[in-house]
C-alpha positions in Angstrom: 10.7 -16.5 -20.8 7.2 -17.3 -22.2 4.4 -14.7 -21.4 0.8 -15.6 -19.7 1.9 -18.7 -18.4 3.1 -20.2 -15.1 6.4 -21.4 -15.1 6.8 -24.4 -12.5 10.4 -25.9 -11.3 10.0 -28.9 -9.1 6.6 -28.5 -8.2 5.4 -29.4 -4.3 2.4 -31.3 -3.5 -0.5 -28.4 -3.5 -2.6 -28.3 -0.5 -1.1 -31.4 1.0 -1.3 -32.4 4.5 1.4 -34.4 6.3 -0.4 -37.6 6.1 -1.2 -36.8 2.2 -4.7 -35.8 2.5 -6.2 -32.9 1.1 -6.6 -29.9 3.6 -10.2 -29.5 4.3 -10.3 -25.7 5.0 -8.6 -24.7 1.4 -11.7 -24.2 -0.2 -13.7 -22.5 2.4 -10.4 -20.0 2.4 -10.7 -19.2 -0.8 -14.3 -18.3 -1.4 -13.9 -16.1 1.8 -11.1 -14.2 0.2 -12.8 -14.0 -3.4 -16.5 -13.6 -2.1 -15.0 -10.1 -0.6 -16.5 -6.7 -2.0 -13.7 -4.4 -0.9 -14.9 -0.4 -1.1 -12.1 1.3 -3.3 -12.9 4.8 -2.4 -15.4 6.7 -0.1 -16.0 10.6 -0.7 -18.2 12.9 1.7 -19.4 16.2 0.0 -18.6 19.6 1.4 -21.5 20.0 3.3 -21.7 16.7 4.7 -25.2 15.4 3.0 -24.0 13.3 0.2 -21.5 10.1 0.6 -19.9 8.7 -2.6 -18.0 5.4 -2.6 -16.7 3.3 -5.4 -17.1 -0.9 -5.0 -15.9 -3.4 -7.5 -18.1 -6.0 -9.5 -16.6 -9.4 -8.7 -17.0 -11.8 -11.6 -18.9 -14.8 -10.5 -16.2 -17.0 -12.2 -13.4 -15.4 -10.3 -11.6 -13.9 -13.6 -9.9 -10.4 -12.7 -12.4 -7.5 -11.7 -11.9 -4.7 -13.9 -15.5 -2.9 -13.7 -16.4 -0.6 -10.5 -19.3 1.2 -9.4 -20.2 4.5 -8.0 -22.6 5.3 -5.7 -23.8 8.3 -4.0 -26.3 8.1 -1.0 -27.8 11.0 0.3 -28.5 11.5 4.2 -31.4 10.0 5.6 -32.3 8.1 2.0 -33.3 4.3 2.0 -30.9 3.4 -1.2 -28.0 4.5 -2.9 -27.8 5.7 -6.9 -25.4 5.2 -9.2 -22.9 7.9 -11.0 -22.0 6.5 -14.5 -20.6 7.8 -17.4 -23.0 5.3 -19.7 -26.4 4.5 -19.7 -26.7 2.8 -16.6 -27.3 -0.4 -18.2 -23.7 -1.2 -18.9 -20.7 -1.5 -16.5 -17.3 0.2 -16.5 -14.3 0.9 -15.1 -15.6 4.4 -13.1 -13.2 5.8 -10.1 -11.3 9.1 -8.1 -14.5 10.4 -7.1 -14.1 14.4 -6.3 -17.0 16.7 -5.1 -17.0 20.2 -6.4 -16.6 22.9 -3.8 -20.2 23.9 -3.5 -21.2 20.2 -3.5 -23.4 20.2 -6.5 -21.5 18.5 -8.9 -19.3 15.3 -8.9 -16.3 14.5 -11.0 -14.9 10.9 -11.6 -12.7 9.0 -14.1 -14.5 6.4 -16.5 -13.5 4.5 -19.3 -17.0 4.3 -21.2 -15.7 4.8 -24.7 -12.8 2.7 -24.9 -11.6 -0.3 -22.1 -8.4 1.3 -19.9 -8.5 4.9 -21.7 -10.1 7.1 -18.6 -11.8 10.4 -19.4 -12.9 13.2 -17.0 -16.5 13.5 -16.4 -18.5 15.7 -14.3 -22.4 14.8 -13.2 -25.3 16.6 -11.2 -24.9 15.5 -7.1 -28.4 14.8 -7.3 -28.4 12.6 -10.3 -28.9 13.5 -14.3 -26.4 12.7 -17.0 -22.7 12.8 -17.1 -20.9 15.1 -19.6 -17.4 14.3 -20.6 -15.0 16.9 -20.3 -11.9 15.5 -22.0 -10.8 13.5 -24.9 -7.3 12.4 -24.3 -4.7 9.2 -24.5 -2.6 8.2 -21.9 -2.7 7.5 -18.3 -5.2 9.8 -15.9 -5.4 10.0 -12.2 -6.5 12.2 -9.2 -8.6 14.9 -10.6 -8.8 18.1 -8.1 -11.4 20.7 -8.2 -9.9 24.1 -7.8 -11.5 26.1 -4.8 -13.5 28.8 -7.2 -15.0 25.5 -8.7 -14.4 26.4 -12.4 -11.2 24.3 -13.3 -10.4 20.8 -12.4 -6.7 19.6 -12.5 -5.8 16.2 -13.4 -2.6 14.4 -13.6 -1.6 13.1 -17.0 0.8 10.6 -18.5 0.3 11.1 -22.1 1.2 8.3 -24.6 1.4 5.7 -21.6 -1.4 2.9 -22.2 0.3 0.4 -19.6 -0.5 0.4 -16.2 1.3 3.3 -13.9 3.1 2.3 -10.9 5.9 0.3 -9.2 3.4 -2.5 -8.8 2.6 -2.9 -12.6 4.2 -5.2 -14.8 7.2 -3.9 -16.5 7.1 -4.0 -20.2 9.0 -6.6 -21.9 11.9 -5.7 -23.7 12.7 -6.4 -27.2 15.5 -5.2 -29.2 18.0 -2.3 -28.2 16.8 -1.3 -24.4 16.1 2.2 -23.7 14.7 4.0 -20.8 11.1 5.2 -21.9 10.3 8.0 -19.6 6.8 9.0 -19.6 6.3 11.8 -17.4 3.1 12.5 -15.2 2.0 16.3 -15.5 -0.7 18.6 -14.3 -3.3 19.1 -16.6 -6.2 21.8 -16.2 -9.4 21.5 -17.6 -12.1 24.1 -17.8 -15.3 22.7 -16.3 -17.8 24.6 -18.6 -15.9 24.6 -21.9 -13.6 21.5 -21.8 -10.4 23.2 -22.7 -7.5 22.0 -21.1 -3.6 22.9 -20.9 -0.8 21.2 -19.4 0.8 23.6 -16.6 3.7 21.6 -15.2 7.0 21.0 -17.1 7.3 18.7 -19.8 10.3 17.0 -17.8 9.0 16.3 -14.7 7.2 13.8 -13.2 4.1 14.7 -10.7 3.4 12.9 -7.8 1.0 14.6 -5.7 -0.5 18.0 -6.0 -3.1 20.7 -4.1 -4.6 24.3 -5.1 -3.6 27.4 -3.4 -7.0 28.5 -1.6 -7.0 31.4 -4.2 -7.0 29.0 -7.1 -3.9 30.7 -8.8 -1.3 28.3 -7.8 -0.8 25.0 -7.4 2.0 23.3 -4.6 3.2 20.1 -5.8 6.0 17.1 -5.5 7.9 16.0 -8.3 11.0 14.8 -9.9 12.8 14.5 -13.2 13.3 11.0 -15.0 11.4 8.1 -14.1 8.2 8.3 -12.1 8.9 4.5 -11.0 12.2 5.3 -10.1 13.1 9.1 -8.7 9.8 9.2 -6.4 13.0 9.2 -3.7 14.4 12.4 -5.6 11.1 14.6 -5.4 11.1 18.2 -4.2 8.4 20.6 -3.7 7.6 23.0 -6.0 4.8 25.9 -6.6 3.1 26.4 -10.1 1.0 29.6 -11.4 -1.8 28.4 -12.9 -1.9 31.1 -15.7 1.9 31.8 -16.5 3.1 28.3 -15.7 5.6 29.6 -13.9 7.6 27.2 -11.3 9.1 28.3 -8.2 10.8 25.9 -5.9 9.6 25.5 -2.7 11.6 23.1 -0.6 14.5 20.4 -1.5 13.8 17.9 1.1 16.3 15.6 3.3 14.6 12.9 2.8 11.1 11.7 0.8 8.1 14.1 1.0 4.4 13.2 0.4 0.8 15.3 1.1 1.8 18.7 0.0 -1.4 20.9 1.7 -1.9 24.7 1.1 -3.3 26.7 4.4 -6.4 28.0 4.0 -4.6 31.6 4.3 -2.6 30.6 1.6 1.0 31.7 3.6 2.4 28.0 4.2 2.5 24.5 2.8 2.6 21.4 4.8 3.6 18.0 4.0 4.8 14.8 5.4 8.8 14.0 5.3 10.4 11.2 6.5 12.4 7.9 5.1 9.8 6.2 2.5 10.4 2.9 1.1 7.4 2.9 -1.1 5.9 5.8 -3.0 1.9 6.5 -1.5 2.7 4.3 1.6 3.5 7.7 3.4 4.8 8.4 6.9 6.9 10.3 8.7 6.7 13.8 10.8 4.9 16.9 9.5 6.5 19.8 8.1 5.8 22.9 6.8 7.3 25.7 4.7 6.0 29.4 3.8 4.3 29.4 0.2 6.6 32.6 -0.4 10.0 31.0 0.3 11.9 30.2 3.4 13.4 27.7 6.3 10.9 24.2 6.5 10.4 23.6 9.8 9.2 20.2 11.6 6.1 20.5 13.4 6.0 16.9 15.2 9.7 16.2 16.2 10.0 13.3 18.3 6.4 12.6 17.9 6.2 8.4 18.5 4.1 7.5 15.9 3.8 8.4 11.8 1.8 10.8 10.4 0.9 9.7 6.9 -2.3 12.0 5.6 -3.0 15.9 6.6 -6.0 18.2 6.0 -5.9 21.8 7.0 -9.0 22.9 8.9 -10.6 26.2 8.2 -8.2 27.7 10.9 -5.2 28.5 9.5 -3.1 27.5 12.5 -5.2 23.8 13.1 -4.2 20.6 11.0 -6.1 17.3 10.7 -4.0 14.4 10.3 -4.1 10.4 10.2 -1.1 8.4 11.7 0.2 4.8 12.3 0.7 4.6 15.8 1.4 1.3 17.8 0.2 -1.3 15.7 -3.0 0.7 14.7 -4.1 4.0 13.6 -5.5 7.2 14.9 -6.7 10.7 13.7 -5.7 13.9 15.4 -5.4 17.4 15.3 -2.2 19.6 15.6 -2.2 23.1 16.9 0.4 24.4 14.3 1.2 27.6 17.1 1.6 25.5 20.3 2.8 22.0 18.6 -0.4 20.7 21.0 -1.9 17.6 19.4 -5.5 16.1 20.3 -6.1 12.8 19.4 -9.9 12.3 18.0 -9.9 8.9 17.9 -7.7 5.8 17.8 -8.5 2.2 16.9 -6.7 -1.3 16.4 -7.9 -1.4 12.6 -6.8 -0.2 9.5 -8.4 3.0 8.0 -8.2 4.7 4.9 -9.9 5.8 1.6 -8.1 3.7 -0.8 -5.2 1.1 -1.3 -2.3 2.1 1.1 -4.0 5.7 1.6 -4.4 6.6 5.3 -6.7 8.9 4.4 -10.0 10.6 5.3 -12.6 12.6 3.5 -13.7 15.6 5.5 -16.3 17.8 5.0 -16.2 21.8 5.4 -17.1 21.6 9.1 -13.9 19.6 9.8 -16.0 16.9 11.6 -17.8 15.0 9.5 -16.1 12.6 7.7 -16.2 9.2 5.6 -13.6 6.5 5.7 -13.1 2.7 5.0 -12.5 0.5 8.5 -11.2 -3.2 8.4 -9.9 -5.7 11.0 -9.4 -9.1 11.4 -13.0 -9.1 12.7 -14.6 -6.9 9.9 -14.5 -7.0 6.7 -14.0 -3.2 5.0 -17.0 -1.1 4.8 -17.6 2.4 4.5 -18.4 4.7 7.4 -19.5 7.9 8.2 -20.0 10.4 10.4 -18.5 12.6 13.0 -14.4 11.8 13.6 -14.4 8.7 15.8 -18.1 8.5 15.6 -18.8 7.0 12.6 -21.6 4.8 11.6 -21.6 2.1 8.7 -23.2 3.3 5.5 -22.8 0.1 3.3 -23.3 -3.5 3.8 -21.1 -4.8 0.9 -19.8 -7.8 3.0 -23.0 -8.9 5.8 -22.3 -12.7 5.2 -18.6 -13.1 5.6 -17.4 -14.2 9.1 -13.5 -14.8 9.5 -12.1 -18.2 9.6 -9.2 -17.5 11.8 -9.4 -16.9 15.4 -9.0 -14.0 18.0 -6.2 -11.3 18.0 -3.6 -10.3 20.9 -1.5 -7.3 20.7 2.1 -8.6 21.9 4.9 -6.7 23.3 8.6 -6.6 24.0 11.8 -4.9 24.1 15.4 -5.7 21.8 18.3 -3.7 22.1 16.7 -1.1 24.3 13.6 -0.9 21.9 10.2 -1.3 22.6 9.0 -3.5 19.9 5.1 -4.2 19.1 3.2 -6.7 16.7 0.0 -9.0 16.4 -0.9 -12.4 17.5 -3.8 -14.3 15.6 -5.1 -17.3 17.2 -5.6 -20.5 15.5 -9.2 -21.3 14.6 -10.7 -23.9 17.2 -7.7 -23.0 19.7 -7.6 -25.0 22.8 -4.7 -24.4 25.5 -4.5 -28.4 26.2 -2.4 -28.4 23.1 0.4 -26.9 21.3 0.1 -25.3 17.4 2.5 -24.3 14.8 3.1 -20.6 14.0 4.0 -18.9 11.1 5.7 -15.4 11.6 4.7 -13.2 8.9 6.9 -10.3 8.0 5.5 -7.1 6.3 6.5 -5.3 2.9 8.2 -1.8 3.0 10.4 -2.1 5.1 8.5 1.6 6.0 5.1 0.0 6.5 2.9 -1.1 9.5 1.1 -4.4 9.7 -2.5 -3.5 11.3 -5.4 -5.7 12.1 -7.0 -5.7 8.6 -9.4 -8.4 7.0 -7.7 -10.5 4.3 -7.9 -9.6 0.6 -7.1 -12.0 -2.4 -3.2 -11.6 -2.8 -0.1 -13.0 -0.4 -1.7 -13.1 3.2 -0.6 -15.4 5.6 -3.3 -14.6 7.9 -5.3 -17.7 6.2 -2.6 -19.6 7.9 -4.9 -19.4 11.1 -7.9 -21.2 9.1 -5.7 -23.9 8.9 -4.7 -24.3 12.5 -1.6 -22.3 12.9 -0.8 -19.0 15.0 0.3 -16.6 12.8 2.6 -13.5 14.3 3.2 -10.2 12.9 5.7 -8.3 14.2 6.7 -4.6 13.2 10.4 -4.5 13.9 12.9 -1.0 13.7 11.9 0.4 10.2 8.4 -0.1 11.0 6.0 3.0 10.9 4.1 3.6 14.2 6.7 4.3 16.7 8.4 7.4 15.1 10.7 8.8 12.5 13.8 7.5 14.4 12.6 3.8 14.8 11.4 4.0 11.2 15.1 4.8 10.3 16.8 2.6 12.7 17.6 -0.2 9.6 19.6 2.3 7.7 22.7 0.6 6.5 21.3 -2.3 9.1 19.1 -4.4 6.7 18.5 -7.6 7.9 20.6 -7.5 11.5 18.2 -5.6 13.8 14.8 -6.1 12.7 15.6 -10.3 12.6 16.8 -9.6 16.2 13.5 -8.1 17.0 11.1 -10.8 15.1 13.4 -13.5 17.1 13.2 -11.6 20.3 9.2 -11.3 19.4 9.1 -15.2 18.8 10.4 -16.0 22.2 8.0 -13.6 23.5 5.3 -15.3 22.1 6.6 -18.7 23.0 6.2 -17.1 26.7 2.6 -16.5 26.4 0.8 -18.9 24.3 1.2 -22.8 23.4 3.3 -22.4 20.5 5.2 -26.0 19.2 9.0 -23.9 18.8 9.7 -27.0 16.6 7.0 -26.0 14.5 8.0 -22.6 13.3 7.7 -21.1 9.6 8.0 -17.8 7.8 6.6 -15.9 5.4 6.7 -12.5 3.6 6.5 -10.8 0.4 8.8 -8.1 -1.2 10.8 -6.5 1.8 9.3 -9.5 3.5 10.2 -11.6 1.1 13.6 -10.5 1.6 13.5 -10.8 5.4 12.3 -14.5 5.0 15.2 -14.8 2.7 17.6 -13.6 4.9 15.9 -15.5 8.2 17.0 -18.8 7.1 20.6 -18.3 6.8 21.2 -16.9 10.1 18.8 -19.3 12.1 17.8 -22.7 12.1 14.6 -22.0 14.0 12.6 -22.0 11.0 11.2 -25.5 9.5 9.8 -24.0 6.3 9.6 -21.1 4.8 7.7 -19.2 1.9 9.1 -16.4 0.4 7.6 -14.1 -2.1 9.3 -11.5 -4.3 12.1 -11.6 -2.1 15.9 -10.1 -2.7 18.7 -12.7 -2.8 21.7 -10.3 -3.4 21.7 -6.6 -2.7 24.5 -6.2 -4.9 23.1 -7.7 -8.2 19.9 -6.4 -7.5 21.0 -2.8 -7.8 21.4 -3.4 -11.2 18.5 -5.8 -12.2 15.7 -3.8 -10.5 13.9 -0.5 -12.3 13.9 1.9 -8.8 17.4 1.6 -7.5 16.9 5.1 -6.3 15.0 4.0 -3.4 18.5 1.9 -2.2 20.4 5.1 -1.6 18.8 6.5 1.7 19.1 3.0 3.3 22.4 2.1 2.5 23.9 5.4 2.1 25.6 5.2 -1.3 25.6 3.2 -4.3 26.7 -0.3 -4.6 29.7 0.8 -7.0 30.8 2.9 -4.5 30.2 0.6 -1.7 29.6 -2.8 -2.1 30.6 -4.3 1.0 27.3 -2.7 2.6 25.2 -4.6 0.4 27.0 -7.9 0.8 26.7 -7.5 4.4 23.0 -7.8 4.3 22.7 -10.2 1.5 21.4 -13.5 2.1 23.6 -14.9 -0.6 26.8 -14.2 1.2 25.2 -16.6 3.9 23.9 -18.8 1.7 25.8 -22.2 3.2 24.2 -21.7 6.4 20.4 -22.7 4.6 18.8 -25.8 5.9 15.3 -24.5 5.9 13.0 -25.9 3.1 11.9 -22.7 1.2 9.1 -22.3 -1.5 9.8 -19.3 -3.7 7.2 -17.1 -5.5 7.6 -14.4 -7.7 6.0 -12.6 -10.6 7.7 -12.8 -14.2 7.7 -9.0 -14.8 8.2 -7.5 -11.4 10.0 -4.1 -11.7 10.7 -3.6 -7.8 12.0 -7.2 -6.8 12.9 -9.0 -10.5 12.0 -12.4 -10.9 16.1 -12.9 -11.2 16.4 -12.7 -7.5 14.2 -15.5 -7.1 16.2 -17.7 -9.8 19.4 -16.9 -8.1 18.4 -17.8 -4.4 16.7 -21.0 -5.9 19.8 -21.8 -7.8 21.9 -21.5 -5.0 19.4 -23.9 -2.5 19.4 -26.4 -5.4 23.1 -26.4 -5.7 23.5 -27.0 -2.3 20.8 -30.0 -1.7 17.9 -27.5 0.3 14.6 -28.4 -0.6 13.2 -25.8 -2.6 10.6 -24.8 -5.6 10.3 -21.8 -7.7 6.9 -20.7 -9.0 7.1 -17.5 -11.6 3.7 -16.1 -12.5 3.9 -15.2 -16.2 2.8 -11.7 -16.9 2.4 -10.6 -13.3 4.1 -7.7 -11.4 5.2 -6.7 -8.1 1.4 -7.8 -6.9 0.0 -10.7 -8.4 -3.8 -9.5 -10.2 -5.0 -13.1 -12.0 -7.1 -14.8 -9.3 -6.0 -18.0 -10.9 -2.3 -16.9 -10.0 -4.0 -15.7 -6.4 -5.4 -19.5 -6.0 -2.3 -21.0 -7.0 0.1 -19.2 -4.6 -2.8 -19.4 -1.3 -2.9 -23.3 -2.3 0.8 -23.8 -2.5 1.6 -21.6 0.8 -1.0 -23.7 2.4 0.4 -26.8 1.3 4.0 -26.2 1.6 3.5 -25.5 5.5 1.4 -28.2 6.2 3.4 -30.3 4.4 6.5 -29.5 6.7 4.8 -28.1 10.1 2.2 -30.5 10.8 3.6 -32.9 12.3 6.2 -32.8 15.5 10.3 -33.4 14.4 
């Protein structure tokens, strides 16, 4: 396939209503999406006096944003100042801000000297020139200060130039295909001299890590082999910072994340649960003795999904965030008693980075910083005592929603309590019926929270075009406990679709939705559920599937992350092909009557374009109206603004064409 182009097969009318006119709201929607300035990180200094954040520079021509700014504001100061590796006149990609333990310095990554080649810098917290600590090649990420302030650790993938991670576009094959394994290792850098040395094993890919309080050891999650593929096999280790001697601390039953060393050095806490995506964390809070011993679940049967944690200064108290009931919360766990206290809970998204439901917390355990967002509020940086935050940035003062109000919806299915969100259309009136789009989230281990839409696949914008938009959180989602998240194991598409359809029935009881004008859309696992749903029911008149999975049997051999399937299916496709066929849309493809738009990145590692071709080919053969759009050089998530704009035009046009008029 040729690179750097959009390959269109049987294109549908773009942005056309049922009457053939151009939809008037689309330009306003795109302008709103691309006007967003979304902060990428927020970090409070340990003494609580200063706040730092990362914000993008939005190019006026809507080209891909590659530059970011780091700003710092002192408590009481009228304006922030810039932290940069440059002279302040040029822009660079600068990120990964980390305060020194004594709050006097700030470490960060910058590509000042060579585009896309990050180096580690430190700069005085009150201003002054930055000092470069490294001269490395490859990918750098996640710097962390040792508690004594003498050393910085950073993750390095030596020799890899392309972006790391499952969402990044896959490298193009040419010639003999080989497994090219680039391991991410822990590199220690002396702050005073810049001397560096690798301490984690050469055959291990490190995902996350944390310093011991005495600065002598590091706990980390790692697995051998491909970093993209083997996260689901990661174990918990500890490495001696001086000798590089490694000890295995825990071999988990499920996936693990967020290792955290207790203040007394005796315990390592972490999150464990079934997780479909690395960095999209949810599960229960566990702990294991640092000297070795049995692990213990500290939050069994908790009706939520803890996602991030931090030990407070007392060794028996853990601060944590959690997905809960469609929203997010912050709580404190008393380890000895197992009792928890909720400090804040809201129907909005909280975090300090993409997919990262985390806080930045000062040494007092109260003062914190986070990025907050909802359907009514664009993302901004907030800081202050937990739950009493004050907005500290004004990055999006002129943005107003183009959609209507939001309502939480509750229903039951198969004896389970299910939750979702209903977004009302703009210019809603109770005197008429409206079409509705069902938007299924990815994952499946994820949760749809209220959040301002960013450029990328997001059916929220359909509410601006006069649609209800329904966001269910069916079984398999976060937010209602680990048993709920595991409830779709060996049952993809079956119980979760029953949950979704029962939710649609509930919406029809409480809102003026036209049951004859229903659509369904999703990306990734949501794209799979869209492909699946129209093989199981004729209730949907139109569908838009992004990065979907048509055939779990062929998918197993096509994708680059097959290890994630084993916890969910219980075996490889070679050992139990029937369990994969049972949940494959292609098994039931002759049932499809629904016009379906199919979208995918040409170099998607997670949901290869071949899956979209397979589904499109079947629909064409069966005479079902369909269109396939393949975006050149794109991975699992679209990055190029021209592609994103095309995606929104096509999604809006497809639904307007098929759902604006009554059947």
